[in-house]
N, C-alpha and C positions, 0 to 999 in steps of 0.2 A: 504494500500500500504506500503510495506517495502522498505525503501529508501536505495540505495547504499551509503555507507559512504566514501566520497572521501579522498584520501591521496595525498601527493605531487606526488607520482608516478602514481596515477590513475586519476589525474585531467587533463582534456583536456586543451591543450594550444592553439590549433587552431580549428576554427569552433566549438566553445563551444555550439552554438545553436543546434548542432547535438547530444549532450550528452543526454542519457536516464538515469534517476536517479531511476527508478522503478526496484527493484530487479527481478521482474517477467520478465522484458525484457531480463535480463541476462539469466534467465532460458530458455526463448524461443529460444535465439540464440544457447545456448549449446545443447538444446534438438533437434533442427533441424539440426545442423551441424553433420558431420560424422568424419572429420579429424581435429585435432588441430595441431598447431606447437609449439613445446616445445623448448624454447630458454634458453641456459645456457652458462657459460664460462668454457671451459675445457682446462687445461694446458695453460691458458693465452689467448686462442683464442675463439671467439664466435662460438657457434654451434647451428643450428636450425634444429629440427628433426620433420618430419611429423609423427603423430601417432594417432591411434584410442583411444577413451576414452569413459567413461560413467559417468553419474552424479547420485548421490543419495543425495537428499537434498542440503546441502551446501558443499558437498565434491565432487571433481572431481577425478576419478580414471583413471590411464593409466598404461600400463604394457610393459615390454620388457624382453629380454634375460638377465639372470644373468651374462652372459659373456660380455655384452655390457658395455664398459667404460663410455659411456654417461649415461646409467641408473644407474650405480654404483655411478657416481659423483652426479647425481640428488638426490640420496637417502640419502646423508650424511648431508643434511640440508643447502645446498647452495641456494642462491637466484636463482629462475627460473622465467620465464615469459611464459605464455601460451596464444596463440591467436587463435581465430576462426573467419572466415569471411564467410558470405553468400552473394554472388553476386546476386542481384535482377534485374539489368538492366544496359545497356550502354546508357549514356545520351549524345545526340548529340545537341550541341548548334549552334548558328549562328556564333560564334567565337570559334576558337580552344581553347582559354584560358578558356572558360566556359564549355568545354566538361567535363563530369564527369562520375561517376558511382553511381547507387543506390545500397546500401549495408546495411547490419547489421553486426556489428563486436563487439567482446568482447575481452578484454585483462585482464588476471588475473596474479597478482604478488603474490609471496609468497615463502615459503620453503616447498618442497615436503618431505614426510616421507615414508619410507618403511613400509608396513603393513605385518603382519604375522597371522598365525592361521585362525580363523574364518573370520576375516576382510579381509584377503587375498582372500579367496574363495568368499566372498561377493563382493569384488572389481572386481574380474574376471567375476562374474555374471553380475555386472553392465555394464562392457564393452561389454560383449557378447550380452546382451539383448538390449543395445543401438544400436549396429551395426546390429545384426541379431536377432530381437525379436522372441522369441519362441524356439531358438536353445538350450538354457540351458537344457530344459526338453526333447528335442527331440534327440539330439546327445549323443554319448557316453560321460560319465563324465570324467573329468580330473583325470588321475591316479597320484600316488605318485611321480613317476619319472618326469612326465610332470610338476607337481606343483613345484617340487624342481628346475626346470630349468628356471622358470619364476619369475621375480620380479614384484611386484605390488606396485605402488606408489600412495599416496593420497595427494591432494592439497586442502586446505581449500579455499572457495570462499569468504574469508573475504575482500580481497583487489582487487577490480575489477572495470572496466569501460566498458560502452557500448556506441557505436557511431553508428548513423543511418542517412542515407541520402535517401530520398524518394521524388518522385514527378517529375515535369517537369524540363527542363533546365531553368536556370536563365540567361537571356541575358542582356547586357548593353543597355541603352536607344538608343544609336546611332546605334545599330544593329537591332532594332525592325522594321525598314523599309526595311531591306534586304530580301524582300519576295522571292527572287529566291533561297535563302539558306534554306534547310529543317532543321527543328528542332524538336526534339521529343525523345522518349525513346524506345529502343529495349529491351523487357523483357528477362530475363535469368532465366531458371528454371531447377532444377535438377529432373530428372524423373527416375524411375526404369523400365527396359525392361522386356520382357517375360523371365521367368526362363529357363535356358539351362541345361539339365541334364548332369552329367558326363558320359563319354563314357562307364563306367562299370555299370551304373545304368540300371537295366532291362528295356527293351522296354515296354512302356505302364505303367510304374510305376507312380502312381498318385503323383502330386506335393502336399506336405503337406500344410494345410491351412496357417500355419505361414509364409511359403515362398510365397504363392499366395498373402497374404495380403500386401506384399511389393509392388507388382505390382499396387495395388490400391492406 
């Protein structure tokens, strides 16, 4: 087991019992999630941006337009924070105070860096294959103009924390006899639906295996 190395920024201050210290748990959250939220300070004001991402080992890649002020700011080595949350259930307790959520979350701190050349293409592939596995080899490749219009950033997973809540509600002893109040968990799951072809796709065209696999 490779243990996460806590720092002052990545050490939990509340519900410390929910901290996961195994780096593999960090990978699990990142690999299952699809959207991260990138936080940074731009012109003195905090900005939080939802964006797609991809992981390769201990590096997180994400991309954006070269015309984006947020992306340009993140690329110059300022502190950023990336968070990913997977919601697994809504927890109903007998008291409103003990209602909660089952979740798995990861927070990564660090300084992003702009990547170029072969690593830029590698980062784009990591993002593509994370969000739409199989597309990199199926769709038309990125051309020079498209590559020039996109910035790819890399963030090392050196400074990260993982927090997990699972299981039943936890009620106070004085509420345990309130049998008329239901308590339990409503699971929450993300699922993929049946692929819907674009209007210009020829009728009867088969759905490629890499797209069908998302449905499973």
